[in-house]
N, C-alpha and C positions, 0 to 999 in steps of 0.2 A: 208292370214295373220290371219284371224279369227280362222281358224282351228289350226294353229300353237300356237296361244294364248291359245286356249282351251286345247291343248295337254300339254302345259307347266304348266297350272294351275291344270289340272286334269289328270296327267299321269296314275293314276290307272284305269281310264276309257278307256284308249287307247286300251288295249288288250281285254277288255270285250265288247267294243261297236264298235270298228273300224276295219273293214275288209281290208281296203285299202284306199289310198288317191291319188288324182291327183291334183297337185298344178300348176295352170295355170298362166303364166306371172306375177310372184310375186317374193318376196325376203323375207328372214328371218331376214335381218338386213340392215339398211341404215345408221348406225352410222358413222359419218365422220372420226373418228380416225381409223376405220378399212378399209377404202376405199381409193382408189387412184383417182386422178382427172380425170374425164371422163364425157362424155355427159350423159344426163338423170339424174336419181335420184342421181347418185354418184357426179355429179357436184353440184347439188343443196344441197347435204349434206354438202359440204364445206361452204355453206352459212347458215348452220343450226342455229347458234347462232343469226345472224342478222335477219333471218326470224322470229324466235321465238319472238324477241323484236319488230318486225314490225307488226306482226299479230294483237295484241291488238289495235294498232293505226288504222289498216285497218278496224277494226270492229266498229270504231266510226260511229254512224249513219250518220253524215255529210260526212265522207269519203266514206262510203258504198254507199250513194246516188249517189255521183259523179262517183265512180268506176263502179257501176252497169250501169249507163248511157253509160259510155265509153265501158264497157264490152259488152253491148247489141247492140251497134251501129256500132261496127267494124266487121261486118260480113265477109268481104273479108279477113281481117287480121286474124280473128279467124279461118277461113277455112284453111288458109295457116299454121297456128300454129298447128291445128289438124292434117293436112296432114304430117307435119314434125315430130311431137312428138308422135303421137298415132298409126300410121299405117305404113305399108310397102310401098315401092316406087310404086308398081303396084296395090295398093288398089283401089277398085271400088269407084268412087266419091260419090256414095250414102252412102257408109259406112263412108266416111270422113264427109259427111254432117250430118249423124246421130250422130256421135261422137261429132261434133261441137255443134249440137243442145242440146245434153245432158249436155255439159259443160255450155252453155249459159243459159239454163233453171235452172241449179242448183244455179246460182247466185254467185257473186264474193266472198261473205263471206264463202260460203260452200267450194269453191275451195281452198281459202286461208287456211281454217281450215284443209282441207284434206292434203295439203302440209305439214302443221305444224305437223300433227299427223303421217304421213307416215315417215317423216324424223326422228322421234323418235322410230321407230320400232326396237325392239331387241328381236327376237323370236328364237334365235339359240337353246335355251333350249327346245323349242317346237319341233324343228327339231330333236333334240337328242331323244326326247320321242317317236318318230316314227321309231326308229331304226329297230325294229323287225316287222314293218308293211309294206306291199308292197306299195311303194311310187314311183310315176313317176312325174318328173318335166318336164313341157312343156313350151317352150319359142320360140319366133320368133327370127330369126337371125338379124332382123332389129328393135328389140324392143329397143327404146331409153329411155323409162321410167324405166323399170327394165331390163337392158341389159343382154344378155346371159352370160356375165362374172359373174354376180351375181348368176345366176342359176348354173354355173359350180362350184362356191364357195360352194353353198349349197350341190352339189353332192359330192364334196371332203370331206365335213364334215360328210355326211351321206352315206348310202348305196343305195340311190335312183337311179332309172333309169332316163335317160335324153332323151327327144325327142326335137330336134331343128327343127323348121319349116322354111324352106328356103324362104327368101323374105318376111316374115311376120313380122308385127310390134307388138305393145302392145295389140291390139284388136284381139287376136288369135281366140276367140270364133266367132267373126264376119267374120274375114278374111279367116279363115281356119276351118270353121264349120265341114266339113266332117272329116278332119284329127283329130281334137280334139274329135269328137264323137267316132271315132274308138279307140282312147286311152281309153276313158271312157268305151266303150263296152268291150274291152279286160280285163279291170279290173273287170267289173261286171261278166264276164265269167270265171274269175280265170286264165287267160292266162299270168301269171306272176310267176316267181320263182327265187331262188337264183342261181347265177352263181358260177363257181368254185372258183372265187375270193371273194365270199360272197356278191356281189352286186345284187340288184334286176334287172332282165332283163324282158323286155316286148316283147310279141310276135310281130315279125316284126321289132323289134329294137335291137335284139340280137340273139344269137344262142341257148340260154337256155330258155325254157319256157315250161309250162305245161297247159293242159286244164282240168279244174275241172267242172264237172256238178253239179251245186248247188243242184239239186234234189237228186242226188246220195249221196251227203254229208249229206243231211237231213235224208235220209233213213238209211244211215250207222250209224249216230250218234243218231238216234231216237229223233231228236229235234222236 
C-alpha cells in the first residue's frame, strides 16, 4: 500500500527509479461502495462509517485501559482469532503464535487505528501508475484479510502477473517463505516479460518470460 501511495503521488519517479514491484497480500482499494459483502477486509468495509465514528471513542484513555486489559488477557481467544483471520488452515502453530503476539504487543489502539486507516485505502491510481513496470501480485488462496478476489480485481485493472499460493493465508512471507522468495528472485533476475496479450508474465507462472543478466545490461548501457 505504501508503494502504491508513492506511485500515485510521484508517478514521474516510477519509470526513473522503479525496475519492478512485487505486491504481497495487499489491496489497492477497500472502499465499501466498490466492494461486495464478503469475509475479511470487504466485510469490514461495510462497517467503515461506524468504525470511523467508533475509533475516537476507543482511543479514550479510560476505554483504552479496559480494552488493553481484555486484549492482553484473552490469549486463547486471540490465538483462535489469529488462526482464523491471518493464516491458512495448515499453518504452523508457531506462526500463529508469532502473529498473535505481534497483534497483542501492538496494543488495542494501534490495531484499531490500523483498521480505520486500511478501510480508507484508495490507491487504484497508484496501480495505474505502475502500468509499464513489471508487477507481480502474490496472494494466498485462504487470505481472509485481503482475499484473492481483491488481488484479481487489481489484476483486471492492471497488467500485473498473479501468483496464488494454495492453502496460504494473509501471512504469506511467514507461511510460504520459499515461494515468495522465488518470486522476488525472479524479479531481481529479470525473469519477467510481456505476454502476447500485453500482461506481465513471471517465469514459472506463465509461458512467456525472459532472463536478463543485470551485468550485461550495465555493460551494454555503459551505466
